[in-house]
Steps between C-alpha positions, in 0.01 A plus 500: 500500500650827409517762759326835429653839518600608838227682710583867571349607831254786459584819681259751633507828302671786663280730719459841334527844642442833350686793673357830425771779536746198450777743383499730805727468814303233682346343192838410348597304796158341540517381142841343542403326822179361348701373205775341726213325688389336171222734389417609159530884541352778286605848596267784384589864499481815288869477376747198456751450777831689479683184607459181301249273678451120461119529533245562223392867469190679390484879436167625648422831671232401760389857558403518145394148416118432506392226750366290210837494336676409818237224542579351157869503595424308829275268324765405244779460763281333773751593786468310826612824685493868411750713690405866489821690556380830299543841627773745566578715816689769288233755451326771721185545289175343632353454150833350365502251799147400444573428127827308587398311812112476524369477155701184395389316795131595439535396142668174602204416746246571222701267268523229752128504576425384141717209481395138515832415655580709798863539587625583857593855539790640706467882524797701615398790707709728729530574880448858389123419487509518876660833535779574756515358847504719805836670562617244753460220242230309692287295269125600519289204596287394189611827317237676291659592170574880497740560198665843474657471152347470151663173460355358825155619412501359148644166624248481783218543243646214296551267809147567616359408167684163510393418859138599417506265189661222713218544770230469244657176347580666176881422521725305733767761600740609762626851545871546596569849656864528441732743683808679347696260290878496468735290299598430143298704250404781725391803286758771429247757624469335842687617802744208480524537126595876518761428779644215291526709191684772679743250658567335169561818293668696783748222584655521156659831581657372828468661833198539725152511324244741614138366502242769538157376606156640620465466904531122593235504775293200407511154662413249236452118482740366217476149365718330232343457156574119521308470823202688344514261199501193725199638669327539156564131420368394843190711444452326154505156668290595796146397517404809692290777351350847603789592726750802501835392619797723582848419347797670659776424764279612792742781614516868418859617447606855460564581130793693599648176642402318179702761286795471733482120453504531126814737528676244729419203259628697207833574662486844339616790727194723510342782699113522518354849508141534597346828348305717731133408525245695287299761684169338616643154503369273775757477789387168625669169375323283260476137628394199287527142639344173385308242712648166393252267704244471215777415245625213734147379560367530146803433293749337723740774387768714672779713355829316477746769402656796700534841369888479478460201268227679295701804457832308434316322202357827372838680514678211318240514231502886441870548538639174370713503822492269794373622837745635760331332786 
């Protein structure tokens, strides 16, 4: 009896994820980590990434794309998970923030509501949706959102829409309220980006570099972008829905300390000069700190990287030099 051809074991198709805002600071790392975990990844953004990416890419401006068009894309792709990493903090105009941060989320929810196949949604919000903590940094019990910035207000509107859709059963979704993010890929216009750019360019001439900044009064909760990405993957795999979970390190550090740490990591001799505060500026310090208990409970997640490790990786990436410490 002649033996037949060898039997090839059948393998399950790769799970699919669509990352909206997939070329941004957080979105790039999220795409890379999903791909490393074996997912089929589609990055969606207005423009192609500046750095080559190993994931598929679709150019789509979600602020201008009708919900019906987005629904057709979702129907064709049939993702298991949609990660909504859209939005940018770098604008001060309420109308612009609504267009960038709120409108894409509302159109996404409208599109998801029409699908036969309902993917899971992981929506990235921000701790700025809460507003600042009291000056002593004590977390408010069950804080009512009181955002004080256009970005915070626009993101809160988006997060509320997601939570309302989850409560009605229209979508299975989690909201991750992310703190300040550090690490490889931090935007040039961010505080860390501006300091790093001055250190890189100023060090070329030798001597001590002067870095002039606005007053560094705030205390902020910074978390490495890789830890944020791990939280997104945990949320994608979690069965939980209808919750808002803080993602950060659970500690408020003085931003002046953070700037000094980046200078030490760089090894560049530098002098930090804080400009006088503008007339009418608030004198109290601005505190933001996350509550990590829900993230441990819902996602089994905690941050794994310290700020020195995060800034060392960032400095090596932007300067091409190893960290000094």
